[in-house]
C-alpha positions in Angstrom: -18.4 48.4 -11.7 -22.0 48.6 -10.5 -22.3 52.1 -8.9 -24.4 50.6 -6.1 -21.4 48.7 -4.9 -19.3 51.8 -4.4 -21.5 53.1 -1.6 -21.7 49.8 0.4 -20.2 48.8 3.7 -17.2 46.8 2.7 -17.8 44.4 5.6 -21.0 43.3 3.9 -19.0 42.6 0.7 -16.6 40.4 2.7 -19.6 38.5 4.1 -21.1 38.1 0.7 -17.9 36.7 -0.7 -17.5 34.3 2.3 -21.1 33.0 1.9 -20.7 32.6 -1.9 -17.5 30.6 -1.5 -18.6 28.6 1.5 -22.1 27.7 0.3 -23.9 28.3 3.6 -24.4 30.8 6.4 -23.0 28.5 9.0 -19.8 27.7 7.0 -19.3 31.4 6.4 -19.8 32.2 10.1 -17.1 29.7 11.0 -14.8 31.2 8.4 -15.3 34.7 9.7 -15.5 33.9 13.4 -19.1 35.2 13.6 -22.5 33.7 14.2 -25.0 32.4 11.7 -27.7 34.9 12.6 -25.3 37.8 12.2 -24.1 36.5 8.8 -27.8 36.1 7.7 -28.6 39.7 8.8 -25.6 41.0 6.8 -26.8 39.2 3.7 -30.3 40.5 4.1 -29.0 44.0 4.6 -26.8 43.7 1.5 -29.7 42.4 -0.7 -31.8 45.3 0.6 -29.2 47.9 -0.1 -28.7 46.6 -3.7 -32.3 45.8 -4.3 -31.3 42.4 -5.6 -31.7 38.8 -4.6 -28.1 37.4 -4.4 -28.8 33.8 -3.3 -31.3 31.0 -3.8 -32.2 29.4 -0.5 -32.2 25.6 -0.4 -32.4 23.1 2.4 -28.7 22.2 1.9 -27.4 25.7 1.7 -27.3 28.7 -0.7 -26.5 29.1 -4.3 -25.8 32.3 -6.2 -28.5 33.9 -8.4 -27.6 35.3 -11.7 -27.3 38.7 -10.1 -25.0 37.2 -7.4 -22.8 35.5 -10.0 -22.5 38.8 -11.9 -21.5 40.8 -8.8 -19.2 38.3 -7.1 -16.0 39.2 -9.1 -16.5 42.9 -8.2 -17.2 42.1 -4.6 -14.0 40.0 -4.5 -12.0 42.9 -5.9 -13.4 45.4 -3.4 -13.0 43.0 -0.5 -9.4 42.3 -1.3 -8.8 46.0 -1.7 -10.2 46.6 1.7 -8.0 43.9 3.2 -4.9 45.4 1.6 -5.8 48.8 2.9 -6.1 47.3 6.4 -2.7 45.7 6.0 -1.2 48.9 4.8 -2.6 50.8 7.8 -1.4 48.1 10.2 2.1 48.4 8.7 2.4 51.9 10.0 2.2 50.7 13.6 5.6 51.3 15.1 5.2 49.8 18.6 5.2 46.5 20.5 1.5 46.9 21.3 -1.7 45.8 19.8 -3.0 42.3 19.0 -1.4 39.5 17.0 -3.6 36.7 15.9 -1.8 33.3 15.5 -3.3 30.2 13.9 -1.8 26.8 14.1 -2.9 23.2 14.0 -4.8 21.9 17.1 -1.8 19.8 18.1 0.8 22.6 17.9 -1.5 25.0 19.6 -1.5 22.6 22.6 2.2 21.6 22.4 4.0 24.8 21.5 1.9 28.0 21.6 1.2 28.2 25.4 4.9 28.4 26.2 5.4 31.0 23.4 2.5 33.1 24.9 4.0 32.9 28.4 7.4 34.1 27.1 5.9 37.0 25.1 3.8 38.1 28.1 7.0 38.6 30.0 9.0 40.2 27.3 6.3 42.4 25.6 3.4 42.9 28.1 1.6 45.4 25.9 1.1 42.7 23.2 -2.2 40.8 23.1 -2.4 37.4 21.5 -5.3 35.6 19.9 -4.6 31.9 19.5 -6.7 30.1 16.9 -6.3 26.3 17.0 -7.6 25.1 13.7 -6.8 22.4 11.1 -8.6 24.5 8.5 -7.0 27.2 6.3 -7.5 30.7 7.7 -7.1 33.6 5.1 -4.2 35.8 6.2 -5.1 38.5 3.6 -8.4 39.1 5.3 -6.8 39.2 8.8 -8.4 35.9 9.9 -4.9 35.5 11.3 -1.7 37.6 11.3 0.7 34.7 11.5 0.0 31.1 10.5 1.9 27.9 11.3 1.1 25.6 8.3 1.8 21.9 7.7 2.1 22.5 4.0 3.7 25.0 1.7 1.5 28.1 1.6 0.5 29.2 -1.9 -1.4 32.4 -1.1 0.1 35.5 -2.8 1.6 38.5 -0.9 2.9 36.2 1.9 6.3 35.7 3.5 6.9 32.1 4.3 9.8 30.1 5.8 10.1 26.3 6.0 11.5 25.6 9.5 11.9 21.8 9.0 9.9 18.6 9.4 8.5 17.2 12.6 9.5 13.5 13.1 6.4 11.2 13.2 5.9 7.7 14.5 3.5 5.0 15.5 2.6 4.8 19.2 0.5 2.8 21.7 0.3 2.5 25.4 2.5 -0.2 27.1 -0.7 -1.7 28.6 -2.3 -2.1 25.1 0.9 -3.7 23.7 1.2 -6.0 26.7 -2.3 -7.2 26.1 -2.4 -7.3 22.3 1.3 -8.0 21.6 4.0 -5.9 19.9 3.9 -5.9 16.1 7.3 -6.9 14.6 6.3 -6.5 10.9 4.0 -4.4 8.8 1.7 -7.4 8.4 1.5 -7.6 12.2 0.7 -3.9 12.4 -2.4 -4.4 10.3 -3.8 -7.0 12.7 -4.0 -4.4 15.5 -6.6 -1.8 16.4 -5.5 1.2 14.4 -6.6 4.8 15.1 -7.2 6.9 12.0 -8.9 10.0 10.7 -12.5 10.3 9.7 -12.7 12.5 6.6 -9.0 13.3 6.2 -7.0 10.9 4.2 -3.6 12.2 5.5 -2.8 9.0 7.4 -3.9 6.7 4.6 -1.7 8.6 2.1 1.2 8.6 4.5 1.0 4.8 5.1 0.7 4.2 1.4 3.9 6.2 0.9 5.5 3.8 3.4 4.4 0.8 1.5 1.4 -0.1 3.7 -1.8 -0.6 1.7 -4.8 0.6 3.8 -8.3 1.9 3.4 -10.5 3.8 5.7 -12.0 0.5 6.9 -8.5 -0.5 8.1 -9.0 1.8 11.1 -11.0 0.6 14.1 -11.4 4.1 15.5 -11.6 7.4 13.5 -11.7 11.1 14.3 -10.5 14.3 12.7 -10.1 16.1 16.0 -6.4 16.0 16.9 -7.0 16.4 20.7 -9.5 13.5 20.8 -7.2 11.4 18.5 -4.2 11.7 20.8 -6.3 11.0 23.9 -7.6 7.8 22.3 -4.0 6.7 21.8 -3.2 7.6 25.4 -6.3 5.8 26.6 -5.1 2.5 25.1 -7.6 2.3 22.3 -5.0 1.1 19.8 -2.0 2.1 17.7 -2.0 5.7 16.4 0.4 8.1 14.7 1.8 11.2 16.3 4.6 13.6 16.7 7.7 12.0 18.3 8.4 15.2 20.3 5.0 15.0 22.1 5.8 11.6 23.6 9.1 12.6 25.3 7.6 13.0 28.8 4.8 10.4 28.4 6.2 7.2 29.8 3.0 5.3 29.3 3.6 5.3 25.6 5.8 3.1 23.5 6.9 3.6 19.9 5.9 0.8 17.6 8.1 -0.3 14.8 10.6 2.5 15.2 12.1 1.9 11.8 8.8 2.4 10.1 9.3 5.1 7.5 6.6 7.5 8.6 6.7 10.8 6.5 7.7 13.9 8.6 5.3 16.8 9.1 6.6 20.0 7.4 6.3 23.2 9.3 6.0 26.6 7.5 5.8 29.9 9.2 3.7 32.4 7.2 2.6 36.1 7.5 1.4 38.8 5.1 4.4 40.5 3.6 3.0 43.9 4.3 3.0 43.1 8.1 6.0 40.8 8.4 8.5 43.5 9.6 6.2 45.5 11.8 7.6 45.4 15.4 4.9 43.4 17.0 4.8 40.8 14.2 8.6 40.6 14.1 8.6 39.9 17.9 6.0 37.2 17.7 7.5 35.7 14.5 10.9 35.4 16.1 9.5 33.8 19.3 7.5 31.3 17.2 10.5 30.5 15.0 12.8 29.8 18.0 10.2 27.7 19.8 9.3 25.7 16.7 12.9 25.1 15.8 13.5 23.7 19.3 10.4 21.5 19.1 11.3 20.2 15.6 14.8 19.2 16.9 13.4 17.4 20.0 14.2 13.6 19.8 13.7 10.8 22.3 
């Protein structure tokens, strides 16, 4: 390993790896929860400490130089070692105090996590919670989160995961929209309506194709990847959209469309670093999340 690497601030190496993998300062800043100027300063400092240019600067982002490519595997090794050291140190914590960082989808962050947070504040007032609503993948190894609620089976190593079940999904629209536009009785009818879909994500398209409904991106009159905006468009009467059945229980303005439509369920996986899973504070939060999510998953109209 290059000796110059052994004397560096490991935080700079983590930033280097994030920029190399993200391809831009702004993307790395979002990944690390920092700002673009701060990330830029870290890279400048690292290049100065090493006496090397690590990135070529382009209008569309950054690419690694030959030196950057050569050092990246070493930086990854050291960054992962630092992350594991941090996990090992955290594992020694014995009390129900400190901060637990939870990441979940935007939808579940709205629908489930506030009640969990309220319950934990009563039962463990010394705990502090960071809630990270995100439909991206935070890296648990690097403590971007301590516990993650995933909608897919996690594949990252050194993680403890549990499949809690699948959230029932369905197609919904407001009663006023359906009164105006008519209620679809067949799949063919459904495709004549204003459908609300995703912009860059193909999740709905793949789900509809699995249900035997051939669609493309152009089949959707309105599109957004932001889950909060998506659901508000459904509630505003923009058209027919897809959502979690449990979130419609108390919304009497909505009506389920084609209830027999075979919409694939949304799997829920609870995940945490194995090194931290049985520390008291993570156990407390994990148990509260598991209980709340199990109740939510079992909710039916």
